[in-house]
CHARMM-style PDB file with segment names, atoms N, HN, CA, C and O in Angstrom:
ATOM      1  N   MET     1     -44.025 -20.441 -12.054  1.00  0.00      PROA
ATOM      2  CA  MET     1     -44.269 -20.254 -13.468  1.00  0.00      PROA
ATOM      3  C   MET     1     -44.042 -21.598 -14.153  1.00  0.00      PROA
ATOM      4  O   MET     1     -43.036 -22.266 -13.913  1.00  0.00      PROA
ATOM      5  N   ALA     2     -44.967 -21.980 -14.988  1.00  0.00      PROA
ATOM      6  HN  ALA     2     -45.784 -21.439 -15.183  1.00  0.00      PROA
ATOM      7  CA  ALA     2     -44.887 -23.243 -15.709  1.00  0.00      PROA
ATOM      8  C   ALA     2     -43.825 -23.180 -16.801  1.00  0.00      PROA
ATOM      9  O   ALA     2     -43.444 -22.108 -17.270  1.00  0.00      PROA
ATOM     10  N   PHE     3     -43.364 -24.358 -17.186  1.00  0.00      PROA
ATOM     11  HN  PHE     3     -43.674 -25.229 -16.805  1.00  0.00      PROA
ATOM     12  CA  PHE     3     -42.328 -24.448 -18.212  1.00  0.00      PROA
ATOM     13  C   PHE     3     -42.800 -23.832 -19.526  1.00  0.00      PROA
ATOM     14  O   PHE     3     -42.047 -23.111 -20.180  1.00  0.00      PROA
ATOM     15  N   TRP     4     -44.062 -24.119 -19.918  1.00  0.00      PROA
ATOM     16  HN  TRP     4     -44.673 -24.705 -19.386  1.00  0.00      PROA
ATOM     17  CA  TRP     4     -44.576 -23.582 -21.179  1.00  0.00      PROA
ATOM     18  C   TRP     4     -44.643 -22.057 -21.126  1.00  0.00      PROA
ATOM     19  O   TRP     4     -44.432 -21.387 -22.137  1.00  0.00      PROA
ATOM     20  N   ASP     5     -44.934 -21.517 -19.958  1.00  0.00      PROA
ATOM     21  HN  ASP     5     -45.105 -22.062 -19.137  1.00  0.00      PROA
ATOM     22  CA  ASP     5     -45.003 -20.065 -19.792  1.00  0.00      PROA
ATOM     23  C   ASP     5     -43.624 -19.439 -20.007  1.00  0.00      PROA
ATOM     24  O   ASP     5     -43.502 -18.402 -20.657  1.00  0.00      PROA
ATOM     25  N   ALA     6     -42.592 -20.074 -19.459  1.00  0.00      PROA
ATOM     26  HN  ALA     6     -42.691 -20.917 -18.930  1.00  0.00      PROA
ATOM     27  CA  ALA     6     -41.226 -19.567 -19.635  1.00  0.00      PROA
ATOM     28  C   ALA     6     -40.788 -19.640 -21.092  1.00  0.00      PROA
ATOM     29  O   ALA     6     -40.112 -18.737 -21.585  1.00  0.00      PROA
ATOM     30  N   ILE     7     -41.169 -20.710 -21.781  1.00  0.00      PROA
ATOM     31  HN  ILE     7     -41.718 -21.443 -21.381  1.00  0.00      PROA
ATOM     32  CA  ILE     7     -40.816 -20.852 -23.207  1.00  0.00      PROA
ATOM     33  C   ILE     7     -41.493 -19.760 -24.030  1.00  0.00      PROA
ATOM     34  O   ILE     7     -40.853 -19.142 -24.882  1.00  0.00      PROA
ATOM     35  N   VAL     8     -42.768 -19.517 -23.787  1.00  0.00      PROA
ATOM     36  HN  VAL     8     -43.287 -20.019 -23.096  1.00  0.00      PROA
ATOM     37  CA  VAL     8     -43.495 -18.475 -24.533  1.00  0.00      PROA
ATOM     38  C   VAL     8     -42.894 -17.106 -24.248  1.00  0.00      PROA
ATOM     39  O   VAL     8     -42.716 -16.308 -25.169  1.00  0.00      PROA
ATOM     40  N   ARG     9     -42.580 -16.822 -22.989  1.00  0.00      PROA
ATOM     41  HN  ARG     9     -42.725 -17.471 -22.241  1.00  0.00      PROA
ATOM     42  CA  ARG     9     -41.968 -15.530 -22.629  1.00  0.00      PROA
ATOM     43  C   ARG     9     -40.620 -15.352 -23.336  1.00  0.00      PROA
ATOM     44  O   ARG     9     -40.310 -14.268 -23.830  1.00  0.00      PROA
ATOM     45  N   THR    10     -39.827 -16.422 -23.381  1.00  0.00      PROA
ATOM     46  HN  THR    10     -40.079 -17.303 -22.980  1.00  0.00      PROA
ATOM     47  CA  THR    10     -38.521 -16.336 -24.019  1.00  0.00      PROA
ATOM     48  C   THR    10     -38.656 -16.080 -25.516  1.00  0.00      PROA
ATOM     49  O   THR    10     -37.955 -15.230 -26.064  1.00  0.00      PROA
ATOM     50  N   LEU    11     -39.542 -16.800 -26.175  1.00  0.00      PROA
ATOM     51  HN  LEU    11     -40.112 -17.490 -25.730  1.00  0.00      PROA
ATOM     52  CA  LEU    11     -39.732 -16.613 -27.618  1.00  0.00      PROA
ATOM     53  C   LEU    11     -40.246 -15.212 -27.945  1.00  0.00      PROA
ATOM     54  O   LEU    11     -39.734 -14.555 -28.852  1.00  0.00      PROA
ATOM     55  N   VAL    12     -41.248 -14.762 -27.211  1.00  0.00      PROA
ATOM     56  HN  VAL    12     -41.663 -15.296 -26.474  1.00  0.00      PROA
ATOM     57  CA  VAL    12     -41.784 -13.414 -27.453  1.00  0.00      PROA
ATOM     58  C   VAL    12     -40.720 -12.361 -27.132  1.00  0.00      PROA
ATOM     59  O   VAL    12     -40.589 -11.366 -27.845  1.00  0.00      PROA
ATOM     60  N   GLY    13     -39.970 -12.585 -26.063  1.00  0.00      PROA
ATOM     61  HN  GLY    13     -40.076 -13.393 -25.483  1.00  0.00      PROA
ATOM     62  CA  GLY    13     -38.900 -11.658 -25.703  1.00  0.00      PROA
ATOM     63  C   GLY    13     -37.839 -11.554 -26.788  1.00  0.00      PROA
ATOM     64  O   GLY    13     -37.384 -10.457 -27.112  1.00  0.00      PROA
ATOM     65  N   LEU    14     -37.442 -12.696 -27.351  1.00  0.00      PROA
ATOM     66  HN  LEU    14     -37.812 -13.587 -27.087  1.00  0.00      PROA
ATOM     67  CA  LEU    14     -36.448 -12.683 -28.426  1.00  0.00      PROA
ATOM     68  C   LEU    14     -36.959 -11.951 -29.665  1.00  0.00      PROA
ATOM     69  O   LEU    14     -36.215 -11.215 -30.314  1.00  0.00      PROA
ATOM     70  N   ILE    15     -38.227 -12.160 -29.982  1.00  0.00      PROA
ATOM     71  HN  ILE    15     -38.831 -12.758 -29.455  1.00  0.00      PROA
ATOM     72  CA  ILE    15     -38.820 -11.462 -31.142  1.00  0.00      PROA
ATOM     73  C   ILE    15     -38.830  -9.954 -30.906  1.00  0.00      PROA
ATOM     74  O   ILE    15     -38.501  -9.180 -31.805  1.00  0.00      PROA
ATOM     75  N   LEU    16     -39.208  -9.539 -29.699  1.00  0.00      PROA
ATOM     76  HN  LEU    16     -39.476 -10.168 -28.969  1.00  0.00      PROA
ATOM     77  CA  LEU    16     -39.254  -8.103 -29.399  1.00  0.00      PROA
ATOM     78  C   LEU    16     -37.856  -7.484 -29.410  1.00  0.00      PROA
ATOM     79  O   LEU    16     -37.678  -6.359 -29.879  1.00  0.00      PROA
ATOM     80  N   ILE    17     -36.876  -8.207 -28.901  1.00  0.00      PROA
ATOM     81  HN  ILE    17     -37.020  -9.120 -28.520  1.00  0.00      PROA
ATOM     82  CA  ILE    17     -35.506  -7.703 -28.936  1.00  0.00      PROA
ATOM     83  C   ILE    17     -35.031  -7.573 -30.374  1.00  0.00      PROA
ATOM     84  O   ILE    17     -34.386  -6.588 -30.732  1.00  0.00      PROA
ATOM     85  N   TRP    18     -35.346  -8.561 -31.192  1.00  0.00      PROA
ATOM     86  HN  TRP    18     -35.870  -9.361 -30.901  1.00  0.00      PROA
ATOM     87  CA  TRP    18     -34.961  -8.513 -32.603  1.00  0.00      PROA
ATOM     88  C   TRP    18     -35.606  -7.305 -33.297  1.00  0.00      PROA
ATOM     89  O   TRP    18     -34.948  -6.611 -34.072  1.00  0.00      PROA
ATOM     90  N   LEU    19     -36.881  -7.057 -33.020  1.00  0.00      PROA
ATOM     91  HN  LEU    19     -37.415  -7.621 -32.391  1.00  0.00      PROA
ATOM     92  CA  LEU    19     -37.557  -5.894 -33.609  1.00  0.00      PROA
ATOM     93  C   LEU    19     -36.892  -4.593 -33.168  1.00  0.00      PROA
ATOM     94  O   LEU    19     -36.706  -3.680 -33.972  1.00  0.00      PROA
ATOM     95  N   GLY    20     -36.537  -4.514 -31.891  1.00  0.00      PROA
ATOM     96  HN  GLY    20     -36.688  -5.256 -31.237  1.00  0.00      PROA
ATOM     97  CA  GLY    20     -35.885  -3.307 -31.388  1.00  0.00      PROA
ATOM     98  C   GLY    20     -34.547  -3.055 -32.052  1.00  0.00      PROA
ATOM     99  O   GLY    20     -34.192  -1.910 -32.333  1.00  0.00      PROA
ATOM    100  N   ILE    21     -33.805  -4.120 -32.305  1.00  0.00      PROA
ATOM    101  HN  ILE    21     -34.093  -5.050 -32.077  1.00  0.00      PROA
ATOM    102  CA  ILE    21     -32.495  -3.972 -32.949  1.00  0.00      PROA
ATOM    103  C   ILE    21     -32.642  -3.642 -34.422  1.00  0.00      PROA
ATOM    104  O   ILE    21     -31.948  -2.765 -34.937  1.00  0.00      PROA
ATOM    105  N   GLU    22     -33.543  -4.339 -35.104  1.00  0.00      PROA
ATOM    106  HN  GLU    22     -34.107  -5.051 -34.686  1.00  0.00      PROA
ATOM    107  CA  GLU    22     -33.693  -4.155 -36.550  1.00  0.00      PROA
ATOM    108  C   GLU    22     -34.381  -2.845 -36.926  1.00  0.00      PROA
ATOM    109  O   GLU    22     -33.930  -2.144 -37.831  1.00  0.00      PROA
ATOM    110  N   LYS    23     -35.467  -2.517 -36.236  1.00  0.00      PROA
ATOM    111  HN  LYS    23     -35.834  -3.087 -35.501  1.00  0.00      PROA
ATOM    112  CA  LYS    23     -36.283  -1.369 -36.633  1.00  0.00      PROA
ATOM    113  C   LYS    23     -35.880  -0.075 -35.936  1.00  0.00      PROA
ATOM    114  O   LYS    23     -35.958   0.998 -36.534  1.00  0.00      PROA
ATOM    115  N   GLY    24     -35.452  -0.164 -34.686  1.00  0.00      PROA
ATOM    116  HN  GLY    24     -35.389  -1.036 -34.200  1.00  0.00      PROA
ATOM    117  CA  GLY    24     -35.096   1.046 -33.950  1.00  0.00      PROA
ATOM    118  C   GLY    24     -36.325   1.882 -33.641  1.00  0.00      PROA
ATOM    119  O   GLY    24     -37.446   1.373 -33.651  1.00  0.00      PROA
ATOM    120  N   GLY    25     -36.123   3.138 -33.371  1.00  0.00      PROA
ATOM    121  HN  GLY    25     -35.212   3.552 -33.362  1.00  0.00      PROA
ATOM    122  CA  GLY    25     -37.223   4.061 -33.108  1.00  0.00      PROA
ATOM    123  C   GLY    25     -38.072   3.628 -31.927  1.00  0.00      PROA
ATOM    124  O   GLY    25     -37.558   3.365 -30.840  1.00  0.00      PROA
ATOM    125  N   VAL    26     -39.385   3.558 -32.152  1.00  0.00      PROA
ATOM    126  HN  VAL    26     -39.802   3.772 -33.035  1.00  0.00      PROA
ATOM    127  CA  VAL    26     -40.338   3.196 -31.112  1.00  0.00      PROA
ATOM    128  C   VAL    26     -40.124   1.750 -30.654  1.00  0.00      PROA
ATOM    129  O   VAL    26     -40.467   1.394 -29.527  1.00  0.00      PROA
ATOM    130  N   PHE    27     -39.565   0.934 -31.522  1.00  0.00      PROA
ATOM    131  HN  PHE    27     -39.287   1.223 -32.438  1.00  0.00      PROA
ATOM    132  CA  PHE    27     -39.367  -0.473 -31.179  1.00  0.00      PROA
ATOM    133  C   PHE    27     -38.304  -0.673 -30.105  1.00  0.00      PROA
ATOM    134  O   PHE    27     -38.116  -1.793 -29.628  1.00  0.00      PROA
ATOM    135  N   VAL    28     -37.612   0.382 -29.720  1.00  0.00      PROA
ATOM    136  HN  VAL    28     -37.764   1.291 -30.108  1.00  0.00      PROA
ATOM    137  CA  VAL    28     -36.667   0.284 -28.618  1.00  0.00      PROA
ATOM    138  C   VAL    28     -37.424  -0.044 -27.329  1.00  0.00      PROA
ATOM    139  O   VAL    28     -36.904  -0.743 -26.459  1.00  0.00      PROA
ATOM    140  N   ILE    29     -38.649   0.463 -27.211  1.00  0.00      PROA
ATOM    141  HN  ILE    29     -39.071   1.030 -27.918  1.00  0.00      PROA
ATOM    142  CA  ILE    29     -39.491   0.128 -26.064  1.00  0.00      PROA
ATOM    143  C   ILE    29     -39.790  -1.365 -26.074  1.00  0.00      PROA
ATOM    144  O   ILE    29     -39.763  -2.013 -25.028  1.00  0.00      PROA
ATOM    145  N   ALA    30     -40.074  -1.911 -27.248  1.00  0.00      PROA
ATOM    146  HN  ALA    30     -40.096  -1.385 -28.098  1.00  0.00      PROA
ATOM    147  CA  ALA    30     -40.315  -3.347 -27.372  1.00  0.00      PROA
ATOM    148  C   ALA    30     -39.080  -4.133 -26.960  1.00  0.00      PROA
ATOM    149  O   ALA    30     -39.193  -5.207 -26.368  1.00  0.00      PROA
ATOM    150  N   GLU    31     -37.915  -3.609 -27.268  1.00  0.00      PROA
ATOM    151  HN  GLU    31     -37.823  -2.738 -27.749  1.00  0.00      PROA
ATOM    152  CA  GLU    31     -36.668  -4.270 -26.897  1.00  0.00      PROA
ATOM    153  C   GLU    31     -36.536  -4.353 -25.372  1.00  0.00      PROA
ATOM    154  O   GLU    31     -36.133  -5.386 -24.837  1.00  0.00      PROA
ATOM    155  N   VAL    32     -36.868  -3.286 -24.690  1.00  0.00      PROA
ATOM    156  HN  VAL    32     -37.195  -2.446 -25.124  1.00  0.00      PROA
ATOM    157  CA  VAL    32     -36.816  -3.272 -23.224  1.00  0.00      PROA
ATOM    158  C   VAL    32     -37.817  -4.280 -22.651  1.00  0.00      PROA
ATOM    159  O   VAL    32     -37.490  -5.018 -21.722  1.00  0.00      PROA
ATOM    160  N   VAL    33     -39.017  -4.310 -23.195  1.00  0.00      PROA
ATOM    161  HN  VAL    33     -39.282  -3.710 -23.949  1.00  0.00      PROA
ATOM    162  CA  VAL    33     -40.023  -5.269 -22.750  1.00  0.00      PROA
ATOM    163  C   VAL    33     -39.530  -6.697 -23.007  1.00  0.00      PROA
ATOM    164  O   VAL    33     -39.760  -7.590 -22.191  1.00  0.00      PROA
ATOM    165  N   GLY    34     -38.857  -6.911 -24.131  1.00  0.00      PROA
ATOM    166  HN  GLY    34     -38.670  -6.186 -24.793  1.00  0.00      PROA
ATOM    167  CA  GLY    34     -38.300  -8.228 -24.436  1.00  0.00      PROA
ATOM    168  C   GLY    34     -37.284  -8.675 -23.408  1.00  0.00      PROA
ATOM    169  O   GLY    34     -37.289  -9.834 -22.992  1.00  0.00      PROA
ATOM    170  N   PHE    35     -36.406  -7.766 -22.989  1.00  0.00      PROA
ATOM    171  HN  PHE    35     -36.401  -6.825 -23.327  1.00  0.00      PROA
ATOM    172  CA  PHE    35     -35.427  -8.103 -21.955  1.00  0.00      PROA
ATOM    173  C   PHE    35     -36.120  -8.438 -20.628  1.00  0.00      PROA
ATOM    174  O   PHE    35     -35.700  -9.351 -19.916  1.00  0.00      PROA
ATOM    175  N   ILE    36     -37.174  -7.702 -20.304  1.00  0.00      PROA
ATOM    176  HN  ILE    36     -37.515  -6.961 -20.882  1.00  0.00      PROA
ATOM    177  CA  ILE    36     -37.925  -7.977 -19.075  1.00  0.00      PROA
ATOM    178  C   ILE    36     -38.579  -9.360 -19.149  1.00  0.00      PROA
ATOM    179  O   ILE    36     -38.559 -10.113 -18.176  1.00  0.00      PROA
ATOM    180  N   LEU    37     -39.157  -9.687 -20.304  1.00  0.00      PROA
ATOM    181  HN  LEU    37     -39.174  -9.075 -21.094  1.00  0.00      PROA
ATOM    182  CA  LEU    37     -39.785 -11.001 -20.460  1.00  0.00      PROA
ATOM    183  C   LEU    37     -38.772 -12.131 -20.297  1.00  0.00      PROA
ATOM    184  O   LEU    37     -39.051 -13.133 -19.639  1.00  0.00      PROA
ATOM    185  N   ILE    38     -37.602 -11.964 -20.896  1.00  0.00      PROA
ATOM    186  HN  ILE    38     -37.375 -11.150 -21.431  1.00  0.00      PROA
ATOM    187  CA  ILE    38     -36.571 -12.999 -20.775  1.00  0.00      PROA
ATOM    188  C   ILE    38     -36.084 -13.088 -19.327  1.00  0.00      PROA
ATOM    189  O   ILE    38     -35.854 -14.187 -18.822  1.00  0.00      PROA
ATOM    190  N   PHE    39     -35.925 -11.961 -18.665  1.00  0.00      PROA
ATOM    191  HN  PHE    39     -36.112 -11.069 -19.075  1.00  0.00      PROA
ATOM    192  CA  PHE    39     -35.495 -11.970 -17.268  1.00  0.00      PROA
ATOM    193  C   PHE    39     -36.497 -12.706 -16.384  1.00  0.00      PROA
ATOM    194  O   PHE    39     -36.106 -13.497 -15.526  1.00  0.00      PROA
ATOM    195  N   THR    40     -37.792 -12.448 -16.590  1.00  0.00      PROA
ATOM    196  HN  THR    40     -38.110 -11.805 -17.287  1.00  0.00      PROA
ATOM    197  CA  THR    40     -38.804 -13.124 -15.775  1.00  0.00      PROA
ATOM    198  C   THR    40     -38.879 -14.608 -16.118  1.00  0.00      PROA
ATOM    199  O   THR    40     -39.211 -15.419 -15.253  1.00  0.00      PROA
ATOM    200  N   ALA    41     -38.580 -14.977 -17.353  1.00  0.00      PROA
ATOM    201  HN  ALA    41     -38.310 -14.318 -18.055  1.00  0.00      PROA
ATOM    202  CA  ALA    41     -38.569 -16.398 -17.718  1.00  0.00      PROA
ATOM    203  C   ALA    41     -37.400 -17.119 -17.058  1.00  0.00      PROA
ATOM    204  O   ALA    41     -37.548 -18.251 -16.597  1.00  0.00      PROA
ATOM    205  N   VAL    42     -36.245 -16.474 -17.010  1.00  0.00      PROA
ATOM    206  HN  VAL    42     -36.124 -15.555 -17.384  1.00  0.00      PROA
ATOM    207  CA  VAL    42     -35.064 -17.094 -16.417  1.00  0.00      PROA
ATOM    208  C   VAL    42     -35.214 -17.221 -14.902  1.00  0.00      PROA
ATOM    209  O   VAL    42     -34.846 -18.243 -14.324  1.00  0.00      PROA
ATOM    210  N   THR    43     -35.750 -16.192 -14.264  1.00  0.00      PROA
ATOM    211  HN  THR    43     -36.049 -15.361 -14.733  1.00  0.00      PROA
ATOM    212  CA  THR    43     -35.900 -16.218 -12.811  1.00  0.00      PROA
ATOM    213  C   THR    43     -37.158 -16.967 -12.365  1.00  0.00      PROA
ATOM    214  O   THR    43     -37.320 -17.250 -11.178  1.00  0.00      PROA
ATOM    215  N   THR    44     -38.041 -17.288 -13.300  1.00  0.00      PROA
ATOM    216  HN  THR    44     -37.909 -17.058 -14.265  1.00  0.00      PROA
ATOM    217  CA  THR    44     -39.345 -17.945 -13.055  1.00  0.00      PROA
ATOM    218  C   THR    44     -40.181 -17.198 -12.018  1.00  0.00      PROA
ATOM    219  O   THR    44     -40.910 -17.816 -11.242  1.00  0.00      PROA
ATOM    220  N   PHE    45     -40.076 -15.877 -12.005  1.00  0.00      PROA
ATOM    221  HN  PHE    45     -39.484 -15.374 -12.635  1.00  0.00      PROA
ATOM    222  CA  PHE    45     -40.864 -15.046 -11.108  1.00  0.00      PROA
ATOM    223  C   PHE    45     -41.377 -13.835 -11.864  1.00  0.00      PROA
ATOM    224  O   PHE    45     -40.605 -13.113 -12.495  1.00  0.00      PROA
ATOM    225  N   CYS    46     -42.682 -13.615 -11.799  1.00  0.00      PROA
ATOM    226  HN  CYS    46     -43.309 -14.201 -11.287  1.00  0.00      PROA
ATOM    227  CA  CYS    46     -43.292 -12.458 -12.443  1.00  0.00      PROA
ATOM    228  C   CYS    46     -44.083 -11.679 -11.398  1.00  0.00      PROA
ATOM    229  O   CYS    46     -45.081 -12.180 -10.880  1.00  0.00      PROA
ATOM    230  N   PRO    47     -43.648 -10.456 -11.080  1.00  0.00      PROA
ATOM    231  CA  PRO    47     -44.354  -9.663 -10.068  1.00  0.00      PROA
ATOM    232  C   PRO    47     -45.816  -9.392 -10.430  1.00  0.00      PROA
ATOM    233  O   PRO    47     -46.663  -9.312  -9.540  1.00  0.00      PROA
ATOM    234  N   LEU    48     -46.121  -9.252 -11.708  1.00  0.00      PROA
ATOM    235  HN  LEU    48     -45.433  -9.317 -12.431  1.00  0.00      PROA
ATOM    236  CA  LEU    48     -47.507  -9.004 -12.111  1.00  0.00      PROA
ATOM    237  C   LEU    48     -48.390 -10.211 -11.828  1.00  0.00      PROA
ATOM    238  O   LEU    48     -49.556 -10.056 -11.464  1.00  0.00      PROA
ATOM    239  N   TYR    49     -47.841 -11.416 -11.994  1.00  0.00      PROA
ATOM    240  HN  TYR    49     -46.895 -11.542 -12.289  1.00  0.00      PROA
ATOM    241  CA  TYR    49     -48.595 -12.622 -11.657  1.00  0.00      PROA
ATOM    242  C   TYR    49     -48.884 -12.665 -10.157  1.00  0.00      PROA
ATOM    243  O   TYR    49     -49.967 -13.077  -9.742  1.00  0.00      PROA
ATOM    244  N   LEU    50     -47.924 -12.243  -9.355  1.00  0.00      PROA
ATOM    245  HN  LEU    50     -47.044 -11.908  -9.693  1.00  0.00      PROA
ATOM    246  CA  LEU    50     -48.092 -12.239  -7.904  1.00  0.00      PROA
ATOM    247  C   LEU    50     -49.206 -11.269  -7.502  1.00  0.00      PROA
ATOM    248  O   LEU    50     -50.056 -11.599  -6.675  1.00  0.00      PROA
ATOM    249  N   ILE    51     -49.195 -10.083  -8.088  1.00  0.00      PROA
ATOM    250  HN  ILE    51     -48.505  -9.814  -8.760  1.00  0.00      PROA
ATOM    251  CA  ILE    51     -50.219  -9.076  -7.778  1.00  0.00      PROA
ATOM    252  C   ILE    51     -51.600  -9.541  -8.214  1.00  0.00      PROA
ATOM    253  O   ILE    51     -52.579  -9.366  -7.489  1.00  0.00      PROA
ATOM    254  N   ALA    52     -51.675 -10.144  -9.417  1.00  0.00      PROA
ATOM    255  HN  ALA    52     -50.879 -10.286 -10.006  1.00  0.00      PROA
ATOM    256  CA  ALA    52     -52.959 -10.573  -9.965  1.00  0.00      PROA
ATOM    257  C   ALA    52     -53.418 -11.918  -9.398  1.00  0.00      PROA
ATOM    258  O   ALA    52     -54.574 -12.302  -9.577  1.00  0.00      PROA
ATOM    259  N   GLY    53     -52.524 -12.632  -8.718  1.00  0.00      PROA
ATOM    260  HN  GLY    53     -51.585 -12.320  -8.572  1.00  0.00      PROA
ATOM    261  CA  GLY    53     -52.886 -13.930  -8.164  1.00  0.00      PROA
ATOM    262  C   GLY    53     -52.957 -15.035  -9.207  1.00  0.00      PROA
ATOM    263  O   GLY    53     -53.660 -16.028  -9.015  1.00  0.00      PROA
ATOM    264  N   ILE    54     -52.241 -14.871 -10.298  1.00  0.00      PROA
ATOM    265  HN  ILE    54     -51.670 -14.065 -10.453  1.00  0.00      PROA
ATOM    266  CA  ILE    54     -52.249 -15.852 -11.380  1.00  0.00      PROA
ATOM    267  C   ILE    54     -51.156 -16.884 -11.123  1.00  0.00      PROA
ATOM    268  O   ILE    54     -50.032 -16.542 -10.755  1.00  0.00      PROA
ATOM    269  N   LYS    55     -51.507 -18.148 -11.322  1.00  0.00      PROA
ATOM    270  HN  LYS    55     -52.420 -18.426 -11.621  1.00  0.00      PROA
ATOM    271  CA  LYS    55     -50.545 -19.230 -11.207  1.00  0.00      PROA
ATOM    272  C   LYS    55     -50.668 -20.123 -12.437  1.00  0.00      PROA
ATOM    273  O   LYS    55     -51.735 -20.673 -12.706  1.00  0.00      PROA
ATOM    274  N   THR    56     -49.576 -20.263 -13.179  1.00  0.00      PROA
ATOM    275  HN  THR    56     -48.708 -19.816 -12.960  1.00  0.00      PROA
ATOM    276  CA  THR    56     -49.597 -21.127 -14.355  1.00  0.00      PROA
ATOM    277  C   THR    56     -49.058 -22.508 -14.046  1.00  0.00      PROA
ATOM    278  O   THR    56     -49.204 -23.429 -14.850  1.00  0.00      PROA
ATOM    279  N   LYS    57     -48.439 -22.658 -12.896  1.00  0.00      PROA
ATOM    280  HN  LYS    57     -48.321 -21.910 -12.243  1.00  0.00      PROA
ATOM    281  CA  LYS    57     -47.924 -23.948 -12.467  1.00  0.00      PROA
ATOM    282  C   LYS    57     -48.922 -24.586 -11.528  1.00  0.00      PROA
ATOM    283  O   LYS    57     -49.621 -23.890 -10.792  1.00  0.00      PROA
ATOM    284  N   GLY    58     -48.992 -25.914 -11.548  1.00  0.00      PROA
ATOM    285  HN  GLY    58     -48.424 -26.479 -12.145  1.00  0.00      PROA
ATOM    286  CA  GLY    58     -49.926 -26.632 -10.680  1.00  0.00      PROA
ATOM    287  C   GLY    58     -49.609 -26.404  -9.211  1.00  0.00      PROA
ATOM    288  O   GLY    58     -48.579 -25.822  -8.870  1.00  0.00      PROA
ATOM    289  N   ASP    59     -50.498 -26.863  -8.349  1.00  0.00      PROA
ATOM    290  HN  ASP    59     -51.335 -27.335  -8.625  1.00  0.00      PROA
ATOM    291  CA  ASP    59     -50.287 -26.725  -6.904  1.00  0.00      PROA
ATOM    292  C   ASP    59     -49.004 -27.405  -6.487  1.00  0.00      PROA
ATOM    293  O   ASP    59     -48.687 -28.503  -6.944  1.00  0.00      PROA
ATOM    294  N   GLU    60     -48.275 -26.746  -5.623  1.00  0.00      PROA
ATOM    295  HN  GLU    60     -48.532 -25.853  -5.252  1.00  0.00      PROA
ATOM    296  CA  GLU    60     -46.996 -27.287  -5.174  1.00  0.00      PROA
ATOM    297  C   GLU    60     -47.069 -27.740  -3.747  1.00  0.00      PROA
ATOM    298  OT1 GLU    60     -46.078 -28.225  -3.202  1.00  0.00      PROA
TER     299      GLU     60
END
């Protein structure tokens, strides 16, 4: 996973977590998705990218 990809995942994850905390209700689902996005950014591994064959980082 590329550095820019991890930054975008972290920012979107933080926004979703904030929405889940502030709004509640249905946004609790967004909060869970936000935690997943941050987890995948920290571990630099996304199972969906593996299944789809997507690579955001250059050849290694």
